[in-house]
Gaussian input, Z-matrix of N, CA and C with variables (Angstrom, degrees):
# hf/3-21g

backbone

0 1
 N
 C     1     B1
 C     2     B2     1     A1
 N     3     B3     2     A2     1     D1
 C     4     B4     3     A3     2     D2
 C     5     B5     4     A4     3     D3
 N     6     B6     5     A5     4     D4
 C     7     B7     6     A6     5     D5
 C     8     B8     7     A7     6     D6
 N     9     B9     8     A8     7     D7
 C    10    B10     9     A9     8     D8
 C    11    B11    10    A10     9     D9
 N    12    B12    11    A11    10    D10
 C    13    B13    12    A12    11    D11
 C    14    B14    13    A13    12    D12
 N    15    B15    14    A14    13    D13
 C    16    B16    15    A15    14    D14
 C    17    B17    16    A16    15    D15
 N    18    B18    17    A17    16    D16
 C    19    B19    18    A18    17    D17
 C    20    B20    19    A19    18    D18
 N    21    B21    20    A20    19    D19
 C    22    B22    21    A21    20    D20
 C    23    B23    22    A22    21    D21
 N    24    B24    23    A23    22    D22
 C    25    B25    24    A24    23    D23
 C    26    B26    25    A25    24    D24
 N    27    B27    26    A26    25    D25
 C    28    B28    27    A27    26    D26
 C    29    B29    28    A28    27    D27
 N    30    B30    29    A29    28    D28
 C    31    B31    30    A30    29    D29
 C    32    B32    31    A31    30    D30
 N    33    B33    32    A32    31    D31
 C    34    B34    33    A33    32    D32
 C    35    B35    34    A34    33    D33
 N    36    B36    35    A35    34    D34
 C    37    B37    36    A36    35    D35
 C    38    B38    37    A37    36    D36
 N    39    B39    38    A38    37    D37
 C    40    B40    39    A39    38    D38
 C    41    B41    40    A40    39    D39
 N    42    B42    41    A41    40    D40
 C    43    B43    42    A42    41    D41
 C    44    B44    43    A43    42    D42
 N    45    B45    44    A44    43    D43
 C    46    B46    45    A45    44    D44
 C    47    B47    46    A46    45    D45
 N    48    B48    47    A47    46    D46
 C    49    B49    48    A48    47    D47
 C    50    B50    49    A49    48    D48
 N    51    B51    50    A50    49    D49
 C    52    B52    51    A51    50    D50
 C    53    B53    52    A52    51    D51
 N    54    B54    53    A53    52    D52
 C    55    B55    54    A54    53    D53
 C    56    B56    55    A55    54    D54
 N    57    B57    56    A56    55    D55
 C    58    B58    57    A57    56    D56
 C    59    B59    58    A58    57    D57
 N    60    B60    59    A59    58    D58
 C    61    B61    60    A60    59    D59
 C    62    B62    61    A61    60    D60
 N    63    B63    62    A62    61    D61
 C    64    B64    63    A63    62    D62
 C    65    B65    64    A64    63    D63
 N    66    B66    65    A65    64    D64
 C    67    B67    66    A66    65    D65
 C    68    B68    67    A67    66    D66
 N    69    B69    68    A68    67    D67
 C    70    B70    69    A69    68    D68
 C    71    B71    70    A70    69    D69
 N    72    B72    71    A71    70    D70
 C    73    B73    72    A72    71    D71
 C    74    B74    73    A73    72    D72
 N    75    B75    74    A74    73    D73
 C    76    B76    75    A75    74    D74
 C    77    B77    76    A76    75    D75
 N    78    B78    77    A77    76    D76
 C    79    B79    78    A78    77    D77
 C    80    B80    79    A79    78    D78
 N    81    B81    80    A80    79    D79
 C    82    B82    81    A81    80    D80
 C    83    B83    82    A82    81    D81
 N    84    B84    83    A83    82    D82
 C    85    B85    84    A84    83    D83
 C    86    B86    85    A85    84    D84
 N    87    B87    86    A86    85    D85
 C    88    B88    87    A87    86    D86
 C    89    B89    88    A88    87    D87
 N    90    B90    89    A89    88    D88
 C    91    B91    90    A90    89    D89
 C    92    B92    91    A91    90    D90
 N    93    B93    92    A92    91    D91
 C    94    B94    93    A93    92    D92
 C    95    B95    94    A94    93    D93
 N    96    B96    95    A95    94    D94
 C    97    B97    96    A96    95    D95
 C    98    B98    97    A97    96    D96
 N    99    B99    98    A98    97    D97
 C   100   B100    99    A99    98    D98
 C   101   B101   100   A100    99    D99
 N   102   B102   101   A101   100   D100
 C   103   B103   102   A102   101   D101
 C   104   B104   103   A103   102   D102
 N   105   B105   104   A104   103   D103
 C   106   B106   105   A105   104   D104
 C   107   B107   106   A106   105   D105
 N   108   B108   107   A107   106   D106
 C   109   B109   108   A108   107   D107
 C   110   B110   109   A109   108   D108
 N   111   B111   110   A110   109   D109
 C   112   B112   111   A111   110   D110
 C   113   B113   112   A112   111   D111
 N   114   B114   113   A113   112   D112
 C   115   B115   114   A114   113   D113
 C   116   B116   115   A115   114   D114
 N   117   B117   116   A116   115   D115
 C   118   B118   117   A117   116   D116
 C   119   B119   118   A118   117   D117
 N   120   B120   119   A119   118   D118
 C   121   B121   120   A120   119   D119
 C   122   B122   121   A121   120   D120
 N   123   B123   122   A122   121   D121
 C   124   B124   123   A123   122   D122
 C   125   B125   124   A124   123   D123
 N   126   B126   125   A125   124   D124
 C   127   B127   126   A126   125   D125
 C   128   B128   127   A127   126   D126
 N   129   B129   128   A128   127   D127
 C   130   B130   129   A129   128   D128
 C   131   B131   130   A130   129   D129
 N   132   B132   131   A131   130   D130
 C   133   B133   132   A132   131   D131
 C   134   B134   133   A133   132   D132
 N   135   B135   134   A134   133   D133
 C   136   B136   135   A135   134   D134
 C   137   B137   136   A136   135   D135
 N   138   B138   137   A137   136   D136
 C   139   B139   138   A138   137   D137
 C   140   B140   139   A139   138   D138
 N   141   B141   140   A140   139   D139
 C   142   B142   141   A141   140   D140
 C   143   B143   142   A142   141   D141
 N   144   B144   143   A143   142   D142
 C   145   B145   144   A144   143   D143
 C   146   B146   145   A145   144   D144
 N   147   B147   146   A146   145   D145
 C   148   B148   147   A147   146   D146
 C   149   B149   148   A148   147   D147
 N   150   B150   149   A149   148   D148
 C   151   B151   150   A150   149   D149
 C   152   B152   151   A151   150   D150
 N   153   B153   152   A152   151   D151
 C   154   B154   153   A153   152   D152
 C   155   B155   154   A154   153   D153
 N   156   B156   155   A155   154   D154
 C   157   B157   156   A156   155   D155
 C   158   B158   157   A157   156   D156
 N   159   B159   158   A158   157   D157
 C   160   B160   159   A159   158   D158
 C   161   B161   160   A160   159   D159
 N   162   B162   161   A161   160   D160
 C   163   B163   162   A162   161   D161
 C   164   B164   163   A163   162   D162
 N   165   B165   164   A164   163   D163
 C   166   B166   165   A165   164   D164
 C   167   B167   166   A166   165   D165
 N   168   B168   167   A167   166   D166
 C   169   B169   168   A168   167   D167
 C   170   B170   169   A169   168   D168
 N   171   B171   170   A170   169   D169
 C   172   B172   171   A171   170   D170
 C   173   B173   172   A172   171   D171
 N   174   B174   173   A173   172   D172
 C   175   B175   174   A174   173   D173
 C   176   B176   175   A175   174   D174
 N   177   B177   176   A176   175   D175
 C   178   B178   177   A177   176   D176
 C   179   B179   178   A178   177   D177
 N   180   B180   179   A179   178   D178
 C   181   B181   180   A180   179   D179
 C   182   B182   181   A181   180   D180
 N   183   B183   182   A182   181   D181
 C   184   B184   183   A183   182   D182
 C   185   B185   184   A184   183   D183
 N   186   B186   185   A185   184   D184
 C   187   B187   186   A186   185   D185
 C   188   B188   187   A187   186   D186
 N   189   B189   188   A188   187   D187
 C   190   B190   189   A189   188   D188
 C   191   B191   190   A190   189   D189
 N   192   B192   191   A191   190   D190
 C   193   B193   192   A192   191   D191
 C   194   B194   193   A193   192   D192
 N   195   B195   194   A194   193   D193
 C   196   B196   195   A195   194   D194
 C   197   B197   196   A196   195   D195
 N   198   B198   197   A197   196   D196
 C   199   B199   198   A198   197   D197
 C   200   B200   199   A199   198   D198
 N   201   B201   200   A200   199   D199
 C   202   B202   201   A201   200   D200
 C   203   B203   202   A202   201   D201

   B1=1.4646
   B2=1.5170
   B3=1.3232
   B4=1.4581
   B5=1.5211
   B6=1.3140
   B7=1.4572
   B8=1.5183
   B9=1.3267
   B10=1.4617
   B11=1.5236
   B12=1.3232
   B13=1.4677
   B14=1.5283
   B15=1.3317
   B16=1.4528
   B17=1.5184
   B18=1.3344
   B19=1.4549
   B20=1.5216
   B21=1.3268
   B22=1.4572
   B23=1.5196
   B24=1.3321
   B25=1.4547
   B26=1.5250
   B27=1.3233
   B28=1.4629
   B29=1.5201
   B30=1.3322
   B31=1.4603
   B32=1.5255
   B33=1.3162
   B34=1.4541
   B35=1.5152
   B36=1.3170
   B37=1.4617
   B38=1.5289
   B39=1.3110
   B40=1.4560
   B41=1.5249
   B42=1.3155
   B43=1.4608
   B44=1.5156
   B45=1.3109
   B46=1.4504
   B47=1.5220
   B48=1.3157
   B49=1.4673
   B50=1.5198
   B51=1.3162
   B52=1.4648
   B53=1.5263
   B54=1.3338
   B55=1.4687
   B56=1.5282
   B57=1.3313
   B58=1.4599
   B59=1.5244
   B60=1.3173
   B61=1.4674
   B62=1.5228
   B63=1.3062
   B64=1.4684
   B65=1.5226
   B66=1.3258
   B67=1.4730
   B68=1.5246
   B69=1.3340
   B70=1.4641
   B71=1.5296
   B72=1.3292
   B73=1.4637
   B74=1.5283
   B75=1.3241
   B76=1.4660
   B77=1.5264
   B78=1.3302
   B79=1.4618
   B80=1.5314
   B81=1.3220
   B82=1.4663
   B83=1.5248
   B84=1.3304
   B85=1.4630
   B86=1.5215
   B87=1.3322
   B88=1.4651
   B89=1.5215
   B90=1.3233
   B91=1.4582
   B92=1.5251
   B93=1.3085
   B94=1.4682
   B95=1.5211
   B96=1.3249
   B97=1.4664
   B98=1.5287
   B99=1.3187
   B100=1.4602
   B101=1.5267
   B102=1.3219
   B103=1.4652
   B104=1.5295
   B105=1.3220
   B106=1.4573
   B107=1.5256
   B108=1.3122
   B109=1.4667
   B110=1.5251
   B111=1.3258
   B112=1.4607
   B113=1.5248
   B114=1.3307
   B115=1.4673
   B116=1.5223
   B117=1.3359
   B118=1.4630
   B119=1.5244
   B120=1.3321
   B121=1.4631
   B122=1.5332
   B123=1.3235
   B124=1.4676
   B125=1.5212
   B126=1.3186
   B127=1.4655
   B128=1.5213
   B129=1.3271
   B130=1.4670
   B131=1.5205
   B132=1.3447
   B133=1.4603
   B134=1.5260
   B135=1.3277
   B136=1.4639
   B137=1.5214
   B138=1.3252
   B139=1.4662
   B140=1.5269
   B141=1.3246
   B142=1.4602
   B143=1.5263
   B144=1.3182
   B145=1.4648
   B146=1.5189
   B147=1.3214
   B148=1.4690
   B149=1.5229
   B150=1.3137
   B151=1.4632
   B152=1.5275
   B153=1.3151
   B154=1.4685
   B155=1.5251
   B156=1.3389
   B157=1.4697
   B158=1.5253
   B159=1.3283
   B160=1.4623
   B161=1.5228
   B162=1.3244
   B163=1.4637
   B164=1.5264
   B165=1.3274
   B166=1.4689
   B167=1.5272
   B168=1.3227
   B169=1.4594
   B170=1.5254
   B171=1.3238
   B172=1.4602
   B173=1.5234
   B174=1.3172
   B175=1.4773
   B176=1.5170
   B177=1.3228
   B178=1.4737
   B179=1.5303
   B180=1.3328
   B181=1.4574
   B182=1.5139
   B183=1.3277
   B184=1.4585
   B185=1.5263
   B186=1.3298
   B187=1.4692
   B188=1.5188
   B189=1.3453
   B190=1.4616
   B191=1.5449
   B192=1.3193
   B193=1.4703
   B194=1.5186
   B195=1.3081
   B196=1.4729
   B197=1.5169
   B198=1.3306
   B199=1.4720
   B200=1.5071
   B201=1.2948
   B202=1.4757
   B203=1.4669
   A1=108.63
   A2=115.82
   A3=120.78
   A4=109.06
   A5=116.32
   A6=120.92
   A7=112.56
   A8=117.32
   A9=120.28
   A10=112.43
   A11=117.81
   A12=119.40
   A13=109.58
   A14=115.42
   A15=120.19
   A16=110.00
   A17=113.76
   A18=120.97
   A19=108.31
   A20=113.94
   A21=119.62
   A22=107.87
   A23=115.80
   A24=121.39
   A25=108.02
   A26=116.50
   A27=122.34
   A28=107.82
   A29=115.46
   A30=121.54
   A31=112.61
   A32=116.44
   A33=120.71
   A34=115.23
   A35=117.69
   A36=121.55
   A37=108.65
   A38=115.99
   A39=121.34
   A40=109.89
   A41=115.88
   A42=121.93
   A43=109.91
   A44=116.59
   A45=121.10
   A46=107.48
   A47=117.39
   A48=119.68
   A49=111.10
   A50=116.03
   A51=119.55
   A52=112.51
   A53=117.00
   A54=119.66
   A55=112.66
   A56=116.75
   A57=119.68
   A58=111.36
   A59=114.72
   A60=120.55
   A61=109.74
   A62=115.45
   A63=120.25
   A64=110.63
   A65=116.55
   A66=120.94
   A67=110.51
   A68=117.51
   A69=120.91
   A70=110.26
   A71=117.05
   A72=120.78
   A73=110.78
   A74=117.05
   A75=121.27
   A76=110.11
   A77=117.10
   A78=120.15
   A79=111.33
   A80=116.82
   A81=120.40
   A82=109.36
   A83=116.78
   A84=120.80
   A85=110.22
   A86=116.72
   A87=120.78
   A88=111.19
   A89=117.32
   A90=121.07
   A91=111.43
   A92=116.62
   A93=120.00
   A94=111.25
   A95=116.77
   A96=120.74
   A97=110.00
   A98=116.67
   A99=120.91
   A100=111.01
   A101=117.35
   A102=119.98
   A103=111.03
   A104=116.90
   A105=120.93
   A106=110.71
   A107=116.98
   A108=121.18
   A109=110.61
   A110=117.33
   A111=121.34
   A112=110.29
   A113=117.41
   A114=121.16
   A115=110.57
   A116=117.14
   A117=120.53
   A118=111.01
   A119=116.75
   A120=120.14
   A121=110.98
   A122=117.16
   A123=120.12
   A124=110.58
   A125=116.79
   A126=120.27
   A127=110.28
   A128=117.19
   A129=120.80
   A130=110.91
   A131=117.04
   A132=120.81
   A133=110.53
   A134=117.39
   A135=120.85
   A136=110.46
   A137=116.98
   A138=121.11
   A139=110.11
   A140=116.80
   A141=120.94
   A142=111.16
   A143=117.24
   A144=120.71
   A145=111.46
   A146=116.47
   A147=120.77
   A148=109.91
   A149=117.18
   A150=120.81
   A151=110.69
   A152=116.99
   A153=121.00
   A154=110.42
   A155=116.15
   A156=119.23
   A157=111.32
   A158=116.30
   A159=120.17
   A160=110.49
   A161=116.98
   A162=120.20
   A163=111.45
   A164=117.17
   A165=120.32
   A166=110.22
   A167=116.80
   A168=120.24
   A169=111.26
   A170=116.69
   A171=120.15
   A172=110.69
   A173=117.06
   A174=120.76
   A175=110.43
   A176=116.36
   A177=119.37
   A178=110.50
   A179=117.09
   A180=121.00
   A181=112.41
   A182=118.66
   A183=122.60
   A184=112.78
   A185=116.66
   A186=119.94
   A187=109.98
   A188=115.56
   A189=118.52
   A190=109.87
   A191=115.29
   A192=121.02
   A193=108.17
   A194=116.38
   A195=122.02
   A196=107.78
   A197=116.93
   A198=121.48
   A199=112.59
   A200=120.99
   A201=122.46
   A202=111.72
   D1=132.23
   D2=176.20
   D3=-111.98
   D4=164.77
   D5=179.95
   D6=-68.68
   D7=-16.21
   D8=-177.43
   D9=-89.27
   D10=-5.76
   D11=178.94
   D12=-67.80
   D13=139.20
   D14=-179.63
   D15=-72.39
   D16=138.17
   D17=179.61
   D18=-127.66
   D19=159.54
   D20=176.56
   D21=-137.60
   D22=142.55
   D23=179.35
   D24=-103.56
   D25=123.69
   D26=179.31
   D27=-132.96
   D28=120.24
   D29=179.65
   D30=50.35
   D31=41.78
   D32=176.82
   D33=80.79
   D34=3.39
   D35=179.07
   D36=-114.06
   D37=136.92
   D38=179.06
   D39=-96.96
   D40=132.82
   D41=-179.28
   D42=-126.15
   D43=142.44
   D44=170.05
   D45=-77.76
   D46=130.38
   D47=179.25
   D48=-59.45
   D49=-36.50
   D50=-178.35
   D51=-66.27
   D52=-17.67
   D53=-178.59
   D54=-92.28
   D55=-6.40
   D56=-176.30
   D57=-85.61
   D58=153.90
   D59=177.79
   D60=-70.56
   D61=163.56
   D62=176.66
   D63=-60.39
   D64=-37.25
   D65=178.57
   D66=-63.20
   D67=-44.50
   D68=178.90
   D69=-63.67
   D70=-42.11
   D71=178.35
   D72=-62.86
   D73=-38.66
   D74=178.64
   D75=-64.51
   D76=-40.35
   D77=179.84
   D78=-68.74
   D79=-34.82
   D80=175.11
   D81=-63.16
   D82=-43.61
   D83=177.26
   D84=-60.51
   D85=-45.24
   D86=178.55
   D87=-59.03
   D88=-43.84
   D89=179.03
   D90=-62.51
   D91=-41.32
   D92=179.23
   D93=-64.26
   D94=-40.51
   D95=177.98
   D96=-62.96
   D97=-45.21
   D98=-179.17
   D99=-66.35
   D100=-40.62
   D101=177.72
   D102=-62.41
   D103=-38.79
   D104=176.80
   D105=-65.19
   D106=-41.91
   D107=178.84
   D108=-63.47
   D109=-41.91
   D110=177.75
   D111=-61.29
   D112=-43.16
   D113=178.70
   D114=-61.83
   D115=-41.72
   D116=178.70
   D117=-65.10
   D118=-40.41
   D119=179.07
   D120=-66.18
   D121=-38.43
   D122=176.89
   D123=-62.99
   D124=-39.94
   D125=178.09
   D126=-64.76
   D127=-42.57
   D128=178.47
   D129=-64.11
   D130=-38.19
   D131=177.99
   D132=-64.97
   D133=-39.95
   D134=177.88
   D135=-62.81
   D136=-41.43
   D137=177.89
   D138=-63.14
   D139=-45.75
   D140=-179.30
   D141=-64.69
   D142=-39.41
   D143=178.53
   D144=-64.55
   D145=-39.43
   D146=177.28
   D147=-64.97
   D148=-43.41
   D149=178.45
   D150=-62.89
   D151=-40.48
   D152=179.29
   D153=-59.68
   D154=-44.96
   D155=178.86
   D156=-62.54
   D157=-39.63
   D158=178.68
   D159=-63.68
   D160=-43.25
   D161=178.54
   D162=-65.19
   D163=-39.01
   D164=177.92
   D165=-62.68
   D166=-43.44
   D167=178.50
   D168=-65.07
   D169=-40.58
   D170=178.00
   D171=-63.51
   D172=-39.01
   D173=177.35
   D174=-63.08
   D175=-46.99
   D176=179.41
   D177=-57.52
   D178=-40.98
   D179=179.47
   D180=-70.21
   D181=-22.76
   D182=-178.88
   D183=-88.62
   D184=-12.53
   D185=-179.27
   D186=-75.38
   D187=150.83
   D188=176.91
   D189=-63.61
   D190=149.30
   D191=178.87
   D192=-76.31
   D193=130.85
   D194=177.62
   D195=-79.42
   D196=119.36
   D197=-177.76
   D198=-98.23
   D199=10.46
   D200=-179.22
   D201=-75.65

């Protein structure tokens, strides 16, 4: 084992990637894909939330002024 070998930490245990089964490596890949998708969805939600606030402000500005 060299210091340059890739390792992964799972539930407090460190594993060498080279020592894992193909199934374990596939599940790690799946997790990485899902984590990336979650990050993209969070970014899209932030964009949508910002747009919603802008539309709400535009609506408030478009409403008639209450003179009471």
